C-alpha positions in Angstrom: -29.8 -9.2 -8.1 -29.6 -11.7 -5.2 -28.0 -11.2 -1.9 -24.5 -12.7 -1.4 -24.2 -15.4 1.2 -20.4 -15.6 1.2 -18.7 -12.3 0.6 -15.4 -14.2 -0.2 -17.0 -15.7 -3.4 -15.3 -14.8 -6.5 -16.7 -13.1 -9.6 -18.9 -9.8 -10.0 -20.5 -8.0 -7.2 -22.7 -5.1 -6.8 -22.9 -2.6 -3.8 -26.1 -0.8 -3.1 -27.3 2.1 -0.8 -28.4 0.3 2.4 -28.3 3.1 4.7 -25.7 4.4 7.5 -22.8 2.7 8.4 -22.2 2.2 12.3 -19.6 0.2 14.4 -16.1 -0.2 15.6 -13.8 -2.0 13.3 -10.5 -4.0 13.3 -8.5 -3.2 10.3 -5.7 -5.7 9.2 -2.0 -4.9 9.8 -0.2 -2.4 7.7 1.0 -4.0 4.4 4.2 -2.0 3.9 5.3 -2.6 7.5 4.5 -6.2 7.2 6.7 -6.7 4.1 9.6 -4.9 5.8 9.1 -6.7 9.0 9.6 -10.0 7.3 12.5 -9.0 5.2 14.5 -7.2 7.9 13.8 -10.1 10.1 15.4 -12.4 7.6 18.4 -10.2 7.4 18.9 -9.7 11.0 21.0 -11.9 13.5 18.9 -14.1 15.6 15.0 -14.2 16.0 12.5 -11.7 15.1 8.9 -12.2 16.2 5.9 -10.3 14.4 2.6 -9.9 15.6 -0.3 -8.0 13.8 1.1 -9.2 10.4 -1.0 -8.7 7.3 -1.8 -12.1 6.2 -2.7 -11.1 2.6 -1.9 -12.7 -0.6 0.9 -10.0 -1.2 2.5 -10.4 2.0 2.5 -14.2 1.9 4.3 -13.9 -1.3 7.1 -12.4 0.6 6.8 -15.1 3.3 7.2 -17.8 0.4 10.0 -16.0 -1.1 12.1 -15.8 2.1 11.6 -19.4 2.4 13.2 -19.9 -1.1 16.3 -18.1 0.1 16.5 -20.5 2.9 15.0 -18.3 5.7 13.0 -20.2 8.4 9.8 -18.2 8.5 6.6 -19.8 10.5 3.4 -18.8 11.6 3.5 -19.7 15.5 -0.1 -18.9 16.3 -3.0 -16.8 15.2 -1.2 -13.4 15.8 2.4 -14.2 15.9 5.0 -15.1 13.1 8.8 -15.7 13.8 11.8 -15.3 11.4 15.2 -16.7 12.1 17.8 -14.4 10.4 20.6 -16.3 8.8 22.8 -15.9 5.6 20.7 -16.0 2.4 21.2 -18.8 -0.4 20.4 -18.7 -4.0 17.0 -20.3 -4.7 17.0 -23.2 -6.8 13.9 -22.0 -8.7 12.6 -18.5 -9.8 10.6 -16.5 -7.2 6.9 -15.7 -8.2 6.1 -12.4 -6.7 2.4 -12.5 -8.0 1.1 -9.2 -8.0 3.3 -7.7 -5.3 5.6 -4.8 -6.4 6.9 -4.4 -2.8 7.8 -8.1 -2.7 9.9 -7.8 -5.9 11.3 -4.3 -5.5 12.7 -4.9 -1.8 13.7 -8.5 -2.6 16.0 -7.1 -5.3 17.7 -4.8 -3.0 17.9 -7.4 -0.1 19.3 -10.1 -2.4 21.7 -7.9 -4.0 23.0 -6.9 -0.5 23.4 -10.6 0.5 25.3 -11.5 -2.6 23.0 -14.1 -4.0 21.3 -14.6 -7.4 17.8 -14.9 -8.1 15.1 -14.6 -11.0 12.0 -12.7 -10.1 8.8 -13.2 -12.0 5.3 -12.2 -11.5 1.7 -12.1 -12.8 0.8 -10.1 -16.0 0.1 -6.8 -13.9 3.2 -7.1 -12.2 5.1 -7.8 -15.3 4.0 -4.4 -16.8 5.1 -2.2 -13.8 8.4 -0.4 -13.9 11.5 -2.1 -12.5 14.4 -0.2 -14.0 13.9 2.6 -11.4 15.1 -0.1 -8.8 17.7 -1.8 -11.1 19.6 1.3 -12.3 20.6 2.4 -8.8 21.4 -1.1 -7.8 23.6 -1.5 -10.9 25.2 1.7 -10.1 26.4 -0.1 -6.8 27.8 -3.1 -8.8 24.8 -5.4 -9.2 25.1 -7.5 -12.3 21.5 -8.1 -13.6 19.6 -9.4 -16.7 16.3 -7.7 -17.3 14.6 -4.9 -19.4 12.4 -2.4 -17.7 10.0 -5.0 -16.1 10.0 -8.6 -14.9 11.3 -11.1 -15.2 14.6 -10.0 -13.8 17.7 -12.1 -13.2 20.2 -10.9 -10.4 23.6 -12.5 -10.5 25.8 -12.7 -7.1 27.6 -9.5 -7.0 30.0 -7.5 -4.7 28.4 -4.3 -4.1 29.8 -0.8 -3.4 28.4 2.6 -2.4 26.1 4.9 -4.0 24.7 8.6 -3.8 21.3 8.2 -5.4 18.7 11.0 -6.1 15.2 9.7 -6.3 13.8 10.9 -9.7 10.2 9.9 -8.6 9.2 9.7 -4.8 9.1 6.0 -4.1 9.7 4.3 -0.8 10.1 1.0 -2.6 13.1 2.3 -4.4 14.7 4.2 -1.4 14.0 0.8 0.6 15.9 -1.4 -2.1 18.8 0.8 -2.1 19.0 1.0 1.8 18.6 -2.9 1.9 21.4 -3.4 -0.8 23.4 -1.0 1.3 23.6 -3.5 4.4 25.9 -5.7 2.2 28.7 -3.2 1.8 30.6 -0.8 4.1 30.9 1.9 1.4 28.9 5.2 1.8 25.3 4.8 0.8 23.0 7.7 0.4 19.6 8.4 -0.9 18.3 11.9 -1.5 14.5 12.2 -1.7 13.3 15.6 -2.8 9.8 14.9 -1.7 9.4 12.7 1.5 8.0 9.2 1.1 7.1 6.4 3.4 9.8 6.1 6.0 9.1 2.6 7.4 12.3 1.1 6.4 14.6 3.6 8.1 12.6 3.4 11.2 12.7 -0.3 11.4 16.3 -0.4 10.4 17.1 1.9 13.5 15.0 -0.3 15.7 17.2 -3.3 14.9 20.3 -1.6 15.6 21.4 -0.2 12.2 22.9 3.5 12.1 20.6 5.7 10.0 21.2 9.4 9.4 19.1 12.2 8.2 20.6 15.5 6.9 17.8 17.5 5.3 16.5 15.6 2.4 19.3 13.0 2.5 19.3 9.8 4.0 22.4 7.7 4.7 23.6 4.7 6.2 26.4 4.8 9.0 29.0 2.5 9.9 26.8 0.3 12.1 24.9 -1.9 9.7 24.4 -5.1 11.5 20.8 -5.9 12.4 19.7 -7.7 15.6 16.3 -9.6 15.8 13.6 -7.9 17.7 9.9 -8.1 18.5 7.6 -6.1 16.1 4.1 -5.0 16.6 2.5 -4.1 13.1 0.1 -1.2 13.4 -3.2 -1.3 11.5 -3.0 -0.1 7.8 -4.0 3.4 7.3 -4.6 2.7 3.5 -7.0 0.0 4.3 -8.5 2.1 7.0 -9.3 4.7 4.4 -11.9 2.8 2.8 -14.4 2.2 5.6 -13.6 5.5 7.2 -14.3 7.6 3.9 -17.2 5.5 3.3 -18.5 6.8 6.8 -17.8 10.4 5.9 -20.0 10.2 2.7 -22.9 7.7 3.8 -25.4 9.9 5.6 -25.9 8.9 9.3 -22.6 7.1 9.4 -20.0 6.9 12.4 -17.1 4.3 12.2 -14.3 3.9 14.6 -10.9 2.2 13.9 -8.4 1.4 16.5 -4.5 1.3 16.4 -4.2 2.8 12.8 -0.7 3.8 11.8 -0.7 7.8 11.8 3.0 8.0 10.5 3.0 11.5 9.1 4.3 9.8 5.8 1.1 8.0 5.5 -1.6 10.5 6.6 -2.1 12.7 3.6 -5.4 11.3 3.0 -6.6 12.4 6.5 -5.1 15.9 6.1 -7.0 16.1 2.7 -10.3 14.8 4.1 -10.1 17.3 6.9 -9.5 20.3 4.5 -12.7 18.8 2.6 -14.4 19.5 5.8 -14.8 15.7 7.0 -15.3 14.9 10.6 -12.3 12.8 11.2 -10.6 12.9 14.6 -7.6 10.8 16.0 -7.4 9.8 19.7 -5.3 7.7 21.9 -2.1 8.6 20.1 1.0 6.5 21.0 4.4 5.1 19.6 5.3 1.6 19.2 8.6 0.2 17.6 9.1 3.8 16.5 5.9 4.1 14.6 3.1 6.4 15.8 -0.4 5.1 15.9 -3.8 6.2 17.2 -7.6 5.4 17.0 -9.5 7.2 14.1 -13.2 8.1 14.3 -15.0 9.2 11.1 -18.7 10.8 10.9 -20.8 11.8 8.0 -20.8 15.4 7.2 -20.9 18.0 4.2 -17.9 17.7 2.3 -16.2 20.6 -0.2 -14.0 20.4 -3.1 -10.3 21.2 -2.7 -7.0 21.3 -4.6 -4.6 18.5 -3.3 -0.9 19.7 -4.0 1.7 17.4 -5.7 3.9 17.5 -2.6 1.2 15.8 -0.4 0.6 12.9 -3.1 3.7 10.5 -1.9 1.9 10.4 1.6 -1.5 9.3 0.1 -0.8 7.8 -3.3 -2.6 4.6 -2.6 -5.6 6.6 -1.2 -6.3 8.7 -4.4 -8.8 6.3 -5.6 -11.0 6.4 -2.6 -10.3 10.1 -2.2 -11.9 10.6 -5.7 -14.9 8.8 -4.4 -15.1 11.4 -1.6 -14.6 14.3 -4.2 -17.6 13.0 -6.1 -19.6 13.5 -3.2 -18.3 16.9 -2.3 -19.6 20.3 -3.3 -17.4 21.8 -6.1 -14.5 20.7 -7.9 -11.5 18.9 -6.4 -8.1 18.7 -8.2 -5.5 16.2 -7.3 -2.1 17.6 -8.6 0.9 15.4 -9.5 -0.9 12.1 -9.6 1.0 10.7 -12.8 2.4 7.8 -10.7 -1.2 6.3 -10.7 -0.6 5.3 -14.1 1.9 2.6 -13.2 0.1 1.1 -10.2 -1.5 -2.3 -10.4 -3.7 -0.7 -13.2 -3.8 2.8 -14.6 -5.7 4.1 -11.8 -6.1 7.5 -13.5 -7.9 5.9 -16.4 -9.9 3.5 -14.3 -11.2 6.2 -11.9 -12.1 8.7 -14.7 -14.0 5.9 -16.6 -15.8 4.5 -13.4 -16.8 7.7 -12.1 -18.3 8.9 -15.5 -20.1 5.4 -15.8 -21.9 6.5 -12.4 -22.9 9.8 -13.5 -20.0 11.8 -12.1 -17.9 14.1 -14.4 -14.1 13.5 -14.0 -11.1 13.9 -16.4 -7.3 14.0 -16.5 -5.4 17.1 -17.2 -1.6 16.2 -17.6 -0.8 14.7 -14.3 -3.8 16.2 -12.6 -7.1 14.3 -11.7 -10.1 16.6 -11.7 -13.5 15.5 -10.1 -16.6 17.5 -10.3 -18.6 16.7 -7.1 -22.3 16.7 -7.0 -25.0 16.4 -4.3 -26.5 12.9 -5.5 -24.6 10.1 -7.3 -26.8 8.3 -9.8 -24.7 5.2 -9.8 -25.8 2.2 -12.1 -22.3 1.8 -13.6 -20.2 -1.3 -14.3 -16.7 -1.1 -13.4 -13.9 -2.9 -15.1 -11.3 -3.3 -12.4 -8.4 -4.4 -14.6 -7.6 -6.7 -11.5 -6.9 -3.7 -9.1 -8.1 -4.2 -5.6 -8.1 -0.5 -4.6 -10.3 0.3 -7.8 -12.8 -2.4 -6.8 -12.8 -1.2 -3.0 -13.4 2.3 -4.1 -16.3 1.6 -6.3 -17.9 -0.7 -4.0 -17.9 2.2 -1.4 -19.5 4.4 -4.1 -22.3 2.1 -4.4 -23.1 2.5 -0.6 -24.0 6.2 -1.3 -25.4 6.0 -4.9 -29.0 6.0 -6.0 -28.5 2.9 -8.3 -26.3 -0.2 -7.4 -22.6 0.1 -8.6 -21.2 -3.2 -10.1 -17.7 -4.4 -10.1 -16.5 -7.2 -12.5 -14.3 -9.1 -9.8 -13.5 -8.9 -6.1 -11.2 -11.8 -5.4 -8.0 -9.6 -5.9 -9.1 -7.7 -2.8 -7.4 -10.6 -0.9 -4.0 -9.1 -1.9 -4.4 -6.2 0.7 -7.6 -6.4 2.8 -8.8 -9.9 3.0 -11.9 -9.2 5.3 -12.9 -6.0 3.6 -16.4 -7.4 2.2 -17.2 -8.9 5.6 -16.1 -5.8 7.5 -18.2 -3.6 5.4 -21.3 -5.7 5.5 -21.0 -5.6 9.3 -21.1 -2.1 9.3 -24.3 -2.2 7.1 -23.1 -2.1 3.6 -25.1 -4.2 1.2 -23.6 -6.5 -1.6 -25.6 -8.4 -4.1 -24.5 -11.0 -6.7 -25.6 -9.8 -10.2 -28.0 -12.3 -12.0 
């Protein structure tokens, strides 16, 4: 293997054990909040400015899509974007959402509420992901749409009414699509979520002047639904932070600090799980900005133990299950992740990818129904080659495993990491990780 000169290069990459990871890191802006800041800014009256926006491939798909709807979205300087809200127009061409499910699902709701038509397409991975869970509640509100259970989907200009929808599967994207569509009607709009999921949309709606009510597990829009432009400071992404911080927990001698991370309770399930496993993770300097709590996270290496993660916690950590499975591989005993069936319909079938990848590196893992079971061990043989199926979180997870394994761990591609964490490889290298290009 040869050392990599530029970590942004495409193709195969191997991670090897290079010793402790040390340092302070700056994690990019939260992806979920970045998408929402752009879309809600486009729906608001007046100007919205956004600092800390994640400039990843997925988020830039949302930028391009909004421009097709006639919205003025521009990057004013290195850390500030502006959006001039106005009435949306029907795009002249189909909107390509690339690999971004958030772009597709949230735009369905927003466009429906604006009464405009649009055709949404995506790459082969996004075309395999379920869209009926969004189209069905929007259709119940009066949306006229063509499409099966996946992209491409065509929405026709429609006059919407209200809805009282109960989420069959915890999904912040479905909930958000309904709320965004609800901005286009004065009728009653309610969403019941049996298990809590990310609440960034309702927080931002309230920050921009919309009346949002919660009674128990039911969320509803009030009479006041007009949005006003505002200034939004996007916190650092806890899902991205999980990778270097969990790496610090499993690589001996490591200590990593990340500042300004979102610690919204709907996003901290992975921290709760790591603490239950015995991880040395602390949160300092807690504060709230734009209704969103944030803090500084410090993670240090220490012994971990296997735990059982209950299904009701999964919505608050669904994107972190792959990297948590890496932590579980390094823990003493068995870890069971309950209720993780939703991982089958992410960018790849993450349950299959994690089981196959862990086994290829000498770790016993299997799926039992909707449970992922990982048998931890005191040493990780490594040496496996991982087929990521184009999934950024699978790639990052196994690159972290390589930092603690006895033999290098190779992934088949890394360029798709740009969809969520453009500087991941450079950041990890600065902490002390080592990546090689296989010959």
